[in-house]
BAMILO-26225 format. One line per field, with one value per atom (N, C-alpha, C, CB): residue number from 1; residue in three letters; atom name; x, y, z. Coordinates in steps of 0.05 Angstrom, whole numbers, plus 32768, in hexadecimal, padded with zeros to 4 digits. Glycine has a CB too. Example, Ala and Ser with C-alpha at 12.3 -4.5 7.8 and 13.67 -1.06 7.14 Angstrom:
BEGIN
i: 1, 1, 1, 1, 2, 2, 2, 2
aa: ALA, ALA, ALA, ALA, SER, SER, SER, SER
at: N, CA, C, CB, N, CA, C, CB
east: 8108, 80F6, 8108, 80E2, 8101, 8111, 8102, 811A
north: 7F8E, 7FA6, 7FBE, 7FA7, 7FD3, 7FEB, 8001, 7FF4
up: 809C, 809C, 809C, 80B5, 808E, 808F, 809D, 8072
END
This chain:
BEGIN
i: 1, 1, 1, 1, 2, 2, 2, 2, 3, 3, 3, 3, 4, 4, 4, 4, 5, 5, 5, 5, 6, 6, 6, 6, 7, 7, 7, 7, 8, 8, 8, 8, 9, 9, 9, 9, 10, 10, 10, 10, 11, 11, 11, 11, 12, 12, 12, 12, 13, 13, 13, 13, 14, 14, 14, 14, 15, 15, 15, 15, 16, 16, 16, 16, 17, 17, 17, 17, 18, 18, 18, 18, 19, 19, 19, 19, 20, 20, 20, 20, 21, 21, 21, 21, 22, 22, 22, 22, 23, 23, 23, 23, 24, 24, 24, 24, 25, 25, 25, 25, 26, 26, 26, 26, 27, 27, 27, 27, 28, 28, 28, 28, 29, 29, 29, 29, 30, 30, 30, 30, 31, 31, 31, 31, 32, 32, 32, 32, 33, 33, 33, 33, 34, 34, 34, 34, 35, 35, 35, 35, 36, 36, 36, 36, 37, 37, 37, 37, 38, 38, 38, 38, 39, 39, 39, 39, 40, 40, 40, 40, 41, 41, 41, 41, 42, 42, 42, 42, 43, 43, 43, 43, 44, 44, 44, 44, 45, 45, 45, 45, 46, 46, 46, 46, 47, 47, 47, 47, 48, 48, 48, 48, 49, 49, 49, 49, 50, 50, 50, 50, 51, 51, 51, 51, 52, 52, 52, 52, 53, 53, 53, 53, 54, 54, 54, 54, 55, 55, 55, 55, 56, 56, 56, 56, 57, 57, 57, 57, 58, 58, 58, 58, 59, 59, 59, 59, 60, 60, 60, 60, 61, 61, 61, 61, 62, 62, 62, 62, 63, 63, 63, 63, 64, 64, 64, 64, 65, 65, 65, 65, 66, 66, 66, 66, 67, 67, 67, 67, 68, 68, 68, 68, 69, 69, 69, 69, 70, 70, 70, 70, 71, 71, 71, 71, 72, 72, 72, 72, 73, 73, 73, 73, 74, 74, 74, 74, 75, 75, 75, 75, 76, 76, 76, 76, 77, 77, 77, 77, 78, 78, 78, 78, 79, 79, 79, 79, 80, 80, 80, 80, 81, 81, 81, 81, 82, 82, 82, 82, 83, 83, 83, 83, 84, 84, 84, 84, 85, 85, 85, 85, 86, 86, 86, 86, 87, 87, 87, 87, 88, 88, 88, 88, 89, 89, 89, 89, 90, 90, 90, 90, 91, 91, 91, 91, 92, 92, 92, 92, 93, 93, 93, 93, 94, 94, 94, 94, 95, 95, 95, 95, 96, 96, 96, 96, 97, 97, 97, 97, 98, 98, 98, 98, 99, 99, 99, 99
aa: MET, MET, MET, MET, ASN, ASN, ASN, ASN, ASP, ASP, ASP, ASP, SER, SER, SER, SER, GLY, GLY, GLY, GLY, LEU, LEU, LEU, LEU, THR, THR, THR, THR, ASP, ASP, ASP, ASP, ALA, ALA, ALA, ALA, VAL, VAL, VAL, VAL, VAL, VAL, VAL, VAL, HIS, HIS, HIS, HIS, ASP, ASP, ASP, ASP, ALA, ALA, ALA, ALA, LEU, LEU, LEU, LEU, THR, THR, THR, THR, VAL, VAL, VAL, VAL, LEU, LEU, LEU, LEU, ALA, ALA, ALA, ALA, ALA, ALA, ALA, ALA, LEU, LEU, LEU, LEU, VAL, VAL, VAL, VAL, TYR, TYR, TYR, TYR, ALA, ALA, ALA, ALA, ALA, ALA, ALA, ALA, ARG, ARG, ARG, ARG, PRO, PRO, PRO, PRO, LEU, LEU, LEU, LEU, THR, THR, THR, THR, VAL, VAL, VAL, VAL, ASP, ASP, ASP, ASP, ASP, ASP, ASP, ASP, LEU, LEU, LEU, LEU, ALA, ALA, ALA, ALA, THR, THR, THR, THR, ALA, ALA, ALA, ALA, LEU, LEU, LEU, LEU, ASP, ASP, ASP, ASP, TRP, TRP, TRP, TRP, PRO, PRO, PRO, PRO, VAL, VAL, VAL, VAL, GLN, GLN, GLN, GLN, ARG, ARG, ARG, ARG, ALA, ALA, ALA, ALA, VAL, VAL, VAL, VAL, GLY, GLY, GLY, GLY, ALA, ALA, ALA, ALA, LEU, LEU, LEU, LEU, ASP, ASP, ASP, ASP, ALA, ALA, ALA, ALA, ILE, ILE, ILE, ILE, GLY, GLY, GLY, GLY, ARG, ARG, ARG, ARG, ARG, ARG, ARG, ARG, PRO, PRO, PRO, PRO, ILE, ILE, ILE, ILE, LEU, LEU, LEU, LEU, SER, SER, SER, SER, ASP, ASP, ASP, ASP, PRO, PRO, PRO, PRO, LEU, LEU, LEU, LEU, ALA, ALA, ALA, ALA, VAL, VAL, VAL, VAL, GLU, GLU, GLU, GLU, ARG, ARG, ARG, ARG, LEU, LEU, LEU, LEU, GLY, GLY, GLY, GLY, CYS, CYS, CYS, CYS, GLY, GLY, GLY, GLY, GLY, GLY, GLY, GLY, TYR, TYR, TYR, TYR, ALA, ALA, ALA, ALA, VAL, VAL, VAL, VAL, THR, THR, THR, THR, PRO, PRO, PRO, PRO, ARG, ARG, ARG, ARG, PRO, PRO, PRO, PRO, ASP, ASP, ASP, ASP, ARG, ARG, ARG, ARG, LEU, LEU, LEU, LEU, SER, SER, SER, SER, PRO, PRO, PRO, PRO, ALA, ALA, ALA, ALA, GLN, GLN, GLN, GLN, ARG, ARG, ARG, ARG, ASP, ASP, ASP, ASP, ALA, ALA, ALA, ALA, LEU, LEU, LEU, LEU, SER, SER, SER, SER, PRO, PRO, PRO, PRO, GLY, GLY, GLY, GLY, THR, THR, THR, THR, GLY, GLY, GLY, GLY, ARG, ARG, ARG, ARG, ASP, ASP, ASP, ASP, GLY, GLY, GLY, GLY, ILE, ILE, ILE, ILE, GLY, GLY, GLY, GLY, MET, MET, MET, MET
at: N, CA, C, CB, N, CA, C, CB, N, CA, C, CB, N, CA, C, CB, N, CA, C, CB, N, CA, C, CB, N, CA, C, CB, N, CA, C, CB, N, CA, C, CB, N, CA, C, CB, N, CA, C, CB, N, CA, C, CB, N, CA, C, CB, N, CA, C, CB, N, CA, C, CB, N, CA, C, CB, N, CA, C, CB, N, CA, C, CB, N, CA, C, CB, N, CA, C, CB, N, CA, C, CB, N, CA, C, CB, N, CA, C, CB, N, CA, C, CB, N, CA, C, CB, N, CA, C, CB, N, CA, C, CB, N, CA, C, CB, N, CA, C, CB, N, CA, C, CB, N, CA, C, CB, N, CA, C, CB, N, CA, C, CB, N, CA, C, CB, N, CA, C, CB, N, CA, C, CB, N, CA, C, CB, N, CA, C, CB, N, CA, C, CB, N, CA, C, CB, N, CA, C, CB, N, CA, C, CB, N, CA, C, CB, N, CA, C, CB, N, CA, C, CB, N, CA, C, CB, N, CA, C, CB, N, CA, C, CB, N, CA, C, CB, N, CA, C, CB, N, CA, C, CB, N, CA, C, CB, N, CA, C, CB, N, CA, C, CB, N, CA, C, CB, N, CA, C, CB, N, CA, C, CB, N, CA, C, CB, N, CA, C, CB, N, CA, C, CB, N, CA, C, CB, N, CA, C, CB, N, CA, C, CB, N, CA, C, CB, N, CA, C, CB, N, CA, C, CB, N, CA, C, CB, N, CA, C, CB, N, CA, C, CB, N, CA, C, CB, N, CA, C, CB, N, CA, C, CB, N, CA, C, CB, N, CA, C, CB, N, CA, C, CB, N, CA, C, CB, N, CA, C, CB, N, CA, C, CB, N, CA, C, CB, N, CA, C, CB, N, CA, C, CB, N, CA, C, CB, N, CA, C, CB, N, CA, C, CB, N, CA, C, CB, N, CA, C, CB, N, CA, C, CB, N, CA, C, CB, N, CA, C, CB, N, CA, C, CB, N, CA, C, CB, N, CA, C, CB, N, CA, C, CB, N, CA, C, CB, N, CA, C, CB, N, CA, C, CB, N, CA, C, CB, N, CA, C, CB, N, CA, C, CB
east: 8401, 83EF, 83DE, 83FE, 83C5, 83B3, 83B6, 8397, 83B8, 83B9, 83D0, 839F, 83E4, 83FB, 8411, 8405, 8410, 8426, 843D, 842F, 843B, 8451, 844A, 8457, 845D, 8458, 845A, 846D, 844F, 8450, 846D, 8442, 847F, 849B, 84A8, 84AA, 84A2, 84AD, 84A3, 84A7, 848A, 847E, 848C, 8460, 848F, 849C, 84B9, 849D, 84C7, 84E2, 84E3, 84F0, 84D0, 84CE, 84CA, 84B7, 84B8, 84B3, 84CC, 849B, 84DA, 84F3, 8508, 84FE, 850B, 851E, 8515, 851F, 84FC, 84F2, 84F9, 84D4, 84F4, 84FA, 8518, 84F1, 8529, 8546, 854E, 8554, 8543, 854A, 8541, 853D, 852A, 8520, 8532, 8502, 8538, 8548, 8564, 8549, 8570, 858B, 858C, 8596, 8577, 8575, 858C, 8576, 8594, 85A9, 85A6, 85C6, 85B1, 85AF, 85BF, 85BA, 85B5, 85C2, 85C3, 85B3, 85D9, 85DB, 85CE, 85F9, 85CB, 85C0, 85D3, 85BD, 85ED, 85FF, 85FD, 861C, 85F9, 85F5, 85DD, 85F2, 85C7, 85AE, 85B1, 8597, 85BD, 85C1, 85D2, 85CE, 85E7, 85F9, 85EA, 8612, 85DD, 85CF, 85B9, 85C4, 85AA, 8594, 859C, 857F, 85B5, 85BF, 85B0, 85BD, 85AD, 859F, 85B3, 8587, 85AD, 85BB, 85B5, 85B4, 85C7, 85C3, 85AA, 85DC, 85A5, 858E, 8574, 858F, 8573, 855B, 8555, 855D, 856A, 8567, 855F, 8581, 856B, 8564, 8546, 8576, 853D, 8521, 850E, 851D, 8515, 8504, 8503, 850F, 851A, 851A, 850B, 8537, 850D, 84FE, 84E0, 8507, 84D8, 84BB, 84B1, 84B7, 84C1, 84B9, 84B7, 84CC, 84CA, 84CA, 84B2, 84E4, 84AA, 8493, 8479, 8494, 8478, 8460, 8466, 8455, 8468, 846F, 845C, 8470, 8444, 8431, 843C, 8416, 844F, 845B, 8469, 846E, 8473, 8482, 8472, 849C, 8459, 8448, 8446, 842C, 844A, 844B, 8467, 8440, 847A, 8495, 849B, 84AA, 84B0, 84BA, 84D7, 84B7, 84DF, 84FB, 8508, 84FE, 851D, 852A, 8546, 852C, 854C, 8568, 8578, 8569, 858E, 859F, 85B6, 85AB, 85C2, 85D8, 85EF, 85E1, 85F3, 860A, 8605, 8611, 85ED, 85E6, 85D8, 85FF, 85D4, 85C6, 85A8, 85D0, 8599, 857C, 8576, 856D, 8562, 8559, 853B, 8567, 8530, 8513, 850D, 8507, 84F7, 84EE, 84CF, 84F7, 84C3, 84A5, 849C, 849A, 8487, 847B, 8473, 8464, 8479, 8472, 8454, 847F, 8444, 8427, 8419, 841B, 8428, 841C, 841A, 842C, 842B, 842B, 842A, 8443, 841A, 8419, 8432, 83FF, 8439, 8450, 844E, 8452, 8437, 8434, 843A, 8418, 8431, 8436, 8454, 8426, 8461, 847E, 848D, 8488, 8485, 8492, 848E, 8486, 8476, 8471, 8481, 8453, 8488, 8497, 84B5, 848E, 84BE, 84DB, 84E9, 84E0, 8502, 8511, 8512, 852E, 850F, 8510, 84F5, 8523, 84E0, 84C6, 84B2, 84BB, 84BA, 84A7, 849E, 84B4, 8488, 847E, 8489, 845F, 8489, 8491, 84AD, 847D, 84BF, 84DA, 84DE, 84E4, 84C9, 84CD, 84D6, 84B2, 84EB, 84F6, 8508, 84E0, 850E, 851F, 853B, 8513
north: 87F3, 87F8, 87DE, 87FF, 87E1, 87CA, 87BE, 87D2, 87A3, 8794, 879B, 8797, 87A8, 87AF, 879B, 87CB, 8789, 8776, 8782, 876C, 879B, 87A9, 87AB, 87C4, 87A6, 87A9, 87C7, 8799, 87CD, 87E9, 87F1, 87EB, 87DF, 87E6, 87ED, 87CE, 87DE, 87E4, 87FF, 87CE, 8804, 881E, 8835, 881E, 8831, 8845, 884A, 883D, 8834, 8837, 8846, 881C, 8840, 884D, 886B, 8841, 8872, 888F, 889C, 8892, 888E, 8899, 889E, 8886, 888B, 888F, 88A7, 8875, 88A9, 88C0, 88DA, 88BD, 88DB, 88F3, 88F9, 88F0, 88E4, 88E8, 88F4, 88CE, 88EA, 88F4, 8911, 88E3, 8918, 8933, 8945, 8935, 893D, 894D, 8952, 8940, 893D, 893F, 8951, 8923, 8952, 8963, 895E, 8981, 8945, 893C, 891E, 8944, 8912, 88F5, 88E7, 88ED, 88D1, 88C0, 88A4, 88C2, 8896, 887A, 886A, 8871, 8850, 883F, 8840, 8821, 883F, 8841, 885B, 883E, 8871, 888C, 888B, 88A2, 8880, 887E, 886D, 8873, 8855, 8843, 8850, 8829, 885D, 886A, 8881, 8875, 8892, 88A9, 88A1, 88BC, 888B, 8882, 886E, 8876, 8867, 8853, 8838, 885D, 8830, 8817, 8804, 881D, 87EA, 87D8, 87DE, 87BA, 87D9, 87E0, 87D2, 87D7, 87B9, 87AA, 87B8, 878E, 87C5, 87D3, 87EB, 87DD, 87F9, 880F, 8805, 8820, 87EE, 87E1, 87DA, 87C9, 87CE, 87C6, 87DD, 87B8, 87F4, 880C, 8816, 8821, 8818, 8821, 880E, 8824, 87F4, 87E0, 87E3, 87C3, 87E9, 87ED, 8805, 87F1, 881B, 8832, 882B, 884A, 881C, 8814, 8803, 8805, 87F1, 87E0, 87EE, 87C7, 8802, 8811, 882F, 8809, 883A, 8856, 8869, 885E, 8860, 8871, 8878, 8862, 8869, 886F, 888A, 885A, 8892, 88AC, 88C2, 88A8, 88BD, 88D2, 88EA, 88C6, 8902, 890B, 890C, 8927, 88FE, 88FD, 88E2, 8903, 88E1, 88C7, 88C5, 88C6, 88AC, 88A7, 889B, 8893, 88A8, 889F, 8895, 88B6, 887F, 8874, 8881, 8855, 888D, 889B, 8889, 88B4, 8890, 8880, 887D, 888D, 888F, 888E, 887B, 88AA, 886E, 885D, 886B, 8850, 8884, 8893, 8894, 88B0, 889D, 88A0, 88BD, 888D, 88C7, 88E3, 88E5, 88F6, 88F9, 88FE, 8914, 8904, 8910, 8924, 8924, 891D, 8939, 8938, 8923, 8955, 8916, 8903, 8912, 88F3, 8907, 8916, 8919, 8908, 8908, 890A, 891E, 88EF, 892A, 893D, 8959, 893D, 8961, 897C, 8979, 898C, 898A, 898B, 8997, 899A, 8993, 89A1, 89C0, 899B, 89CB, 89E8, 89F0, 89F1, 89E0, 89E6, 89E4, 89D3, 89CF, 89CC, 89E4, 89B2, 89EC, 8A03, 8A1C, 8A08, 8A21, 8A39, 8A39, 8A3B, 8A21, 8A1F, 8A1E, 8A07, 8A1C, 8A1A, 8A34, 8A13, 8A32, 8A4A, 8A5E, 8A43, 8A77, 8A8D, 8A93, 8A86, 8A85, 8A8A, 8A95, 8A70, 8A9C, 8AA6, 8AC2, 8AA5, 8ACA, 8AE5, 8AF6, 8AE6, 8B10, 8B24, 8B1E, 8B23, 8B14, 8B0F, 8AF6, 8B26, 8AE8, 8ACF, 8ABA, 8AC6, 8AAC, 8A97, 8AA1, 8A87, 8ABA, 8AC5, 8ACA, 8ADF
up: 8618, 8602, 85FD, 85E8, 85FF, 85FC, 85E1, 8601, 85E1, 85C8, 85B5, 85B9, 85BF, 85AD, 85AF, 85B5, 85C3, 85C6, 85D5, 85AC, 85DD, 85EB, 8609, 85DF, 861A, 8637, 863E, 8647, 8655, 865F, 8662, 867A, 866A, 866E, 8653, 867B, 863E, 8624, 8619, 8610, 861D, 8615, 8624, 8619, 863E, 864E, 8644, 866C, 863E, 8634, 8619, 8631, 8608, 85EE, 85F2, 85DD, 8604, 8609, 8615, 861B, 8626, 8631, 861C, 8647, 860A, 85F3, 85E2, 85E2, 85DD, 85CE, 85DC, 85C9, 85F6, 8605, 8605, 8623, 8606, 8605, 85EA, 860A, 85D5, 85BA, 85B7, 85A4, 85C1, 85BF, 85D0, 85C8, 85E8, 85FA, 85EF, 8616, 85E4, 85D9, 85C1, 85D2, 85B2, 859A, 8586, 85A2, 8586, 8573, 8570, 857C, 855B, 8558, 856E, 853D, 8577, 858B, 8582, 85A7, 8587, 8581, 8598, 857D, 8593, 85A8, 85C1, 859E, 85BC, 85D2, 85E1, 85C8, 85D3, 85E0, 85F2, 85CA, 85E7, 85F6, 860F, 85E5, 860B, 8622, 8637, 8618, 862F, 8643, 8651, 8635, 8642, 864E, 8661, 8639, 8659, 8669, 867F, 8657, 867F, 8692, 868F, 86AF, 8676, 866F, 8662, 865D, 8663, 8651, 8634, 8658, 8622, 8606, 85FB, 85F5, 8603, 85F9, 8601, 8604, 8617, 861F, 860C, 863C, 8605, 85F2, 85D6, 85F0, 85CE, 85B5, 85B5, 85B0, 85CB, 85CE, 85CC, 85E8, 85D8, 85D6, 85BA, 85E9, 85AC, 8590, 857E, 8587, 8584, 8574, 8578, 857C, 8591, 8596, 8586, 85B4, 8585, 8576, 8558, 857B, 854F, 8533, 852B, 852C, 853E, 8538, 853C, 854A, 854E, 8554, 8553, 8570, 853B, 8539, 8547, 851C, 854D, 855C, 8577, 855F, 8582, 859C, 859C, 85A4, 8585, 8584, 8577, 8574, 8570, 8563, 8575, 855D, 856B, 854F, 8544, 854E, 8551, 8547, 853A, 855E, 852B, 8521, 8529, 8501, 852F, 8535, 851C, 854E, 8512, 84FA, 8500, 84E6, 84F3, 84F5, 84DF, 84F4, 84E7, 84D4, 84CB, 84E1, 84B5, 84A9, 84BC, 8490, 84CE, 84E1, 84F8, 84EB, 84F8, 850E, 8525, 8519, 8522, 8537, 8531, 8539, 8545, 8543, 8549, 8557, 853B, 853E, 853C, 8529, 8548, 8546, 8532, 8562, 8524, 8511, 8513, 84F4, 8509, 8508, 84F4, 8501, 84FB, 84E8, 84CF, 84F4, 84B7, 849F, 849A, 8488, 84A7, 84A2, 84B5, 84A5, 84C7, 84DA, 84D0, 84F3, 84BD, 84B1, 8493, 84BA, 8487, 8469, 845F, 845F, 8445, 843A, 843E, 841C, 843B, 843E, 845B, 8436, 846E, 848A, 8490, 849D, 8486, 848A, 847E, 847E, 8466, 8459, 846A, 843D, 8475, 8485, 849F, 848B, 84A8, 84C1, 84BD, 84D0, 84A4, 849F, 84A6, 8481, 84AE, 84B5, 849E, 84BD, 84A5, 8491, 8484, 847C, 848D, 8480, 8493, 8474, 84AB, 84BF, 84B9, 84DA, 84C6, 84C3, 84D9, 84C3, 84D5, 84E9, 84F4, 8501, 84E2, 84EB, 84FA, 84FA, 8502, 8511, 84FE, 851F, 8506, 84F5, 84DF, 84EA, 84DE, 84C9, 84D4, 84BD
END
């Protein structure tokens, strides 16, 4: 990323962590990520730190640190209006979709 202070390798690692969190579809700890990606723990920490410093790396998602020490992905709150989120919530679909 030009002028971001991040190397291409760090950006690549951040995107890999993001893909891992999406694929797992559950919270993962740093140790979980490092083990699954066959990386040293510090590499996974660096990728998560890069996402924390440059949230645009995960747009349109956000990576959240949970109280249990895990990390999870969620949609960025600024991408959907409250009305859009409500319309997409389970049980609110039309024609039986999402019900």
